[in-house]
C-alpha positions as CSV (number, residue, x, y, z in Angstrom):
1,M,3.6,14.1,44.2
2,R,6.4,11.7,44.9
3,N,9.9,10.7,43.3
4,L,9.8,7.2,42.8
5,I,13.5,7.0,42.1
6,D,14.1,8.5,46.2
7,N,12.6,5.1,47.8
8,N,13.7,2.9,45.2
9,E,10.0,2.2,44.1
10,V,10.4,1.9,40.7
11,L,8.9,-1.3,39.2
12,T,9.8,-2.8,35.8
13,G,7.3,-3.2,33.3
14,K,5.2,0.0,34.4
15,V,4.5,3.2,32.4
16,Y,5.9,6.2,34.1
17,M,6.7,9.8,33.6
18,V,10.6,10.2,33.6
19,E,12.0,13.6,33.8
20,M,15.5,13.8,32.2
21,K,18.0,16.2,33.8
22,D,17.5,17.9,30.2
23,G,13.8,18.7,31.2
24,E,12.7,16.4,28.8
25,I,9.6,15.1,30.2
26,S,7.7,11.6,28.3
27,S,6.5,8.3,29.5
28,F,8.4,5.8,28.9
29,R,8.1,2.2,29.8
30,V,10.5,1.1,32.5
31,L,11.8,-2.7,31.2
32,S,14.9,-2.7,33.4
33,E,17.3,-1.4,35.4
34,T,20.4,-2.1,36.1
35,P,23.0,-0.3,38.9
36,T,23.9,2.5,36.5
37,H,21.4,2.5,33.8
38,Y,17.5,2.4,33.5
39,I,16.6,0.2,30.2
40,L,13.2,2.1,28.7
41,S,10.8,1.8,25.9
42,Y,8.3,4.1,23.8
43,S,6.2,2.7,21.6
44,T,5.5,4.6,18.1
45,N,2.6,3.5,15.2
46,E,4.0,0.0,14.6
47,T,7.7,0.4,16.5
48,V,8.8,0.0,19.8
49,E,12.4,1.9,20.6
50,V,13.9,0.2,23.4
51,F,16.8,2.3,24.9
52,E,19.0,2.8,28.0
53,K,19.7,5.8,30.0
54,Q,22.1,6.6,32.7
55,K,20.1,6.8,36.0
56,S,22.4,10.2,36.4
57,D,20.1,11.7,33.4
58,V,17.2,10.9,35.6
59,I,15.8,12.9,38.2
60,G,12.5,12.1,38.7
61,I,9.7,8.9,37.6
62,F,6.4,9.6,38.3
63,E,3.4,7.6,38.2
64,V,1.3,8.6,35.1
65,R,-2.1,9.0,37.1
66,E,-0.1,11.1,39.6
67,W,2.1,13.3,37.4
68,W,-1.4,14.1,35.2
69,D,-3.2,15.0,38.1
70,T,-0.6,17.3,39.4
71,M,1.1,18.7,36.3
72,G,-2.2,18.6,33.9
73,K,-3.5,21.2,36.1
74,Q,-1.2,23.6,35.7
């Protein structure tokens, strides 16, 4: 499974599985990035939440399908 951070392959506007340093793994849309932060969003029933996360707190960004194909089998 390729970590897209390693080769700077993260595209804005796409939904990815994002792994945080604290162990949280969730799907987020990457809206933008700055040199120090990712701007991420997720949606609930009727709302969209937008937040920023320090790049140093993110240890992995993976294609959703590739992540499920690899991790979903475990």
